[in-house]
N, C-alpha and C positions, 0 to 999 in steps of 0.2 A: 437795370441789371436783371431784375426779376423777369421782365418781358423777354429779354434775350435768352435767358435760361429756359423759359417756357417754349420759345420758338425752336431752340435746339432739341428739346425733348420731343416735340412734335415731329421735327425733321427725322430724328433718330428712329422714332416709332414707325414712320412711313417707310424708311429704308429697310428696317428689320421685318416689317409686316409682309413685304413682297415675297421674300423667299419662304416665309412661314405659310403664306397663303398658297404658294405654289406646291407645298408639300402636303398632299392629302393625308387623310387618316384611313388607310386601306384596311379592308377585312377580307378574310377568305370564307368560303362557304362550302361545306362538305355535305352532300346528300347521299344517303344509302337507302336503296329501295329493295325490300325483301319480299320476294314473291315465291310461290310454290315451286316454280321452275328455275328460278335464277335469282342471284343477288347482284344488283348493279349499283354503280356509284357514279357521282359527278362531282368534280372539284372546280370551283370558280375562284380564280385568283385575280387580284387587281393588277392593272398594267404597270403601276408604279413598282410593285414588288417584283413582278416578272422582269422588268427592265433592270432593276438593281441586280438580280441574280444572273442575268444574261449579259450584263455589261453594255446595255443599250442606253445611249445618252438621252434620247427622247422617248419617254414611255408611250406617247401617243402613236409612235411609229408601229408599235405592236398591234394597234387596232386596224392596221392595214391587213387584209386577209392573206395576201401573198406573203408578207413578212411573217405573220403569225404562223402560217403553215410551214415556212422555212425553219422557224425556230421551235416548232412544237416538240420535236425529239429532245432538244436540249432542255426545254422547260420540264418535260416529263421526267427526264433523268434527275433533275434537281429535286422535284417534289416527291418522287418515288422513294428517295433515300430518307425522307423525313415523315412519311406517312406509314405508320406501323399499325397493322391490323392483325388480330387473332380471332379466328372463328371456332367456337366450341373448344377453346383451349389450344388450338393449333395455329401457328403462324401462317398467314395467308398473304400471298403476293398478288396485288391487283394486276390484271391483264389489261393494260392500257390499249385502247383501239388506235392510238397514234394520231387521231384527228384533233382539231382545235376549233372551237366555235367562238367567234368574236362577238362580244356583247357591248356594242358601242354605247348604249344608253347607260350602262353600268361601268364603263371604262375597264372592262374585265375580259378574261379569257376563260372558257369552260373546257375542261378535259374530262373524258369519259373513260370508265373502266368496268370490267366484270370481275366477279369473284367466283371461285370454283364451287363453293358450297351454296346450295339453294336453301334459303330460309333457315339460317343457323339459329340455334337456341340461345347462344351467347356471343356477344361481339365485344372485344376489347380494343380500344383505340389509344394510341399514343401519338400525339400530333404536335410538332413544333415546326411549322412550315417555313417560317422566315425569321430565324433567330437573330438576324441583324437588328430587327425592330423589337425592342423589349416589351412594347405594349401591343404588339400585333395580336389579334384575336381571330379564332376560327369558329364560325357558327356551324354547329352540327345539327342536321335534321335526319331522323331515322323514320322511314315509312314502312309499314307492314301491310301488304295487300292494298296499297294505295292510300292508307290512312296514316296520318302523322301521329307517331307514338312517343317520340322523345325529341326534345330540343335541349341543347347544351351549348355553352360557350367555353372554349378551351383557349388558354394562353400559356405563356412561358412558365408561370407558377402553378398552373392547374391544367396540365396537358394530357391527363389520362381520363378515360371514360369507360365504364363497363355497363353494358345493356343486355337485358334478357327479354326474349320474345314472349308473347302472351300465350303461345300454344303449349302442347304437351312437351315438345322438345325443349322449350324455354323453361318450363317448370322443372324438368329433369336436370337441366343445366344449373338452375338455382339450387336445387337440393344437393347436387354433387359438389358444387363450389362451396356451399355454406357448411356442409358436413365436414369437408376437409378443413375449412377454416376453423371450425369448432375444435376438431381434434388437434390441429396445429397449435391452437392457443393454449389448451390445457397442457400440452406436452412441453411447450417452451415457457410456461409460466411457473417458475420455481416456487413462488410464494404459495400458489394454490396447491401444488404437489406437496410442499413441505407441511402445509396445514393438514392435508389428508394423512400424511405419514404420522404427524403428531397424534392424530385421532386414533391411529391404528396401533401405536407402539405398545400399549398395555395388553393388546390381544383380547381374547374372549372367544365365545362360540361364533360359528358362522352366522347364526341368527342375530347376535348382538352387533357384529360387524356390519351385517347387511342393514340393520336398523340405523346405524350411524351414517353410512353412506347414503341411504335413502333420505335421511333427515337433511343432509347437506344438499342433496339434489333438489328437494322440495324448496328449501330456503333460497338457493341461488336462482332457481327457475322462476320464482315469483318476481324478484326484483329485476332479473334480466329482462323479462317480458315487459314489465312496467316501464323500465328505463329505456329500453329499445324503442318503445312506442311513444316515448316522450310524455308519458303520464306522470312520471316522477323523474326529476333530474337532481343529482347530487354532485357537487364539485369533486373532481379527482383529488383536490388538495385535502379533502376530508376522507374520501374512500381509500386511497392508497395507504395513508398512515393507519387507518382502522384495520385494513387487511393485515398489515404488519403486526399490529397490536393483538389481533386474533390469534396469530401464531405464538406470540409470547404467552398468552393466557392458556392455550392448549398445553404448551410445554410445562408451565407451572402447575397446572391442574394434574398432569401426569405425575409430577414429583410428589404432590400432596396426596394423590389417590393410590399410589402403587401399593399393591398388597390388599387393597379394599375391593377391587373389582376382578379378582382373579377367578372367581367362580360365578356361575349364573345366579346363585342365590343372592348375590350382592348387587344384582342389576338395579335395584331401586336406588343404590347409592352412586351408580354410574351416570354422571351428568353429561357424558360425551354426546349422546344424541341431541340433547338440548343445546349444547355448545355448537354442534354441527348445524343445527337448524338456524340458530340465532346468527351466527357468524356467516352462514351461507347466504343470508339476506345481504350482507355487506359484500361478500365475494361476487354476488350477482351484479352489483353495480360495476365492479371491475370488468366482468365479462362484457357488459353492455357498452362500456367505453370503447372496447376493441371493436365490437360490432358496429358501433356508429362510425368508426374510422373506415371500416370495410364498406359501409353504406348499404342500406336496405333498399332493394328495388321496389318502388311503389306499386308496380303491377303485380308483384308476387310477395307482398309483405308477409303474409301468414306462412307461406312456404319457406321463405328465407329464414324467418325467426325460428320456426320449428326445426329446420335443418341444422341451424347453428347449435341449438340446444341439444339435438341428438348427437351432433359431433362432439360437443363438450362431454356428454355422458359416455360416449364410446371411449374417448380418450381417458376419462376419469376411471371407467371400469377396467380398462386395460392397465392403467397405473396401479389401481388398487389390487388387481389380481397378482401383479408382480410383487408388490409390497407384502401382501398377506402370505404368499408362497414363501418368500425369503424369511419372513419373521417366523413362520411355522417351522421351517427347516431348522432354524437356530434353536427353537424350543425343543424340537425332537432330539437334536444333538446334545443339548445341555441346558436344563431349566435354569441353572444358576447363571449361565452366560446370557440367557435370554433376559433375565432380570437386570443384569449389569448393562446389557444393550439398551433396555428400556430407559434406564436412568441416564446413561450417557447420551442417548438419542434425544431425550427430552431436554437435557441441558443444551445440547447443540441446536435444537429447534428453537428454544427460547432465545438463545444468543443471536441466531440469525434473524429472528423476528425483531429483537431489540435493535440490531444493527439497521435493519430496513426502516424501522420506525424513526430512529434518529436521522437517518439519511433523508427520508421523505418529508419529515417535518422541517428540518433546518437546512438541508442542502438540495432540495428538489427544485427544479426549474419549472415544474408544472404550474 
């Protein structure tokens, strides 16, 4: 009985193995060549994938040059819809030359195209060529002046790539992209903005407010740099609740200190610059987490890091200018109203921070 069962298993394995062996594990290859006068590309697709998309029963039939030429237009129409490129932030449509090259030894077909921009500073790719195959991979090679500068593997779960060239145009693209990213992050980060608002609610002279903002800048710049360079790494499970707790502390300190820092002679009792610097260190780890998601280009590490930091500062200064102007307007209108606003605002700041703390400690999926 055991022998019969073994023979059945061997027979079953032999029957199943045939179709499995006949199904290759195809890949696609995308080459981009950046030169001073032109940007050219080539896409190599496996005959198995091409046959599936074109409804050809026998993939090897496409290795016949006449058949390949006859179906080139149809194949280009398929891949053109799934190969998305942007050069220097603008969508670019490849100009396919219409030809097809048969690569018999690789069981593949090569399609060539040109792009309108010569040597762009930034290239954004979004590629899912054959979605019917969940494990299909596209190998990307980017050449600059004939030298291989970037290699990547894209698949259904990781189908985007951003690359910056090594020249002046590439550095400018890095600076532009990361400054915008830094501004965007501070503007859509309610916890960072609420922390700043809490620091400013009690008011004070321009010099004192500038000292507070500068202290926060110095604090988060240090940890942003260290964390982005992977010198120090702290889990978001610790960082995010700590950021929320910093907001609670600032609000509570305002309630305890109101009336004690209303004039510059009481600056020695004003611990807001120290709170800004200390908690700025924690907020810097939060900024770095976002920066890691964006991805630092290795060829322009310093430029991208500095540009993101500058963007954060631009966004921060813009937000601070609006906050200070509004709070000053309230004080000019009615000092008593300004005091009540400081109390109510501090309570609201603490309540929001406490809500985020509870949410991030007990309900966060991070």
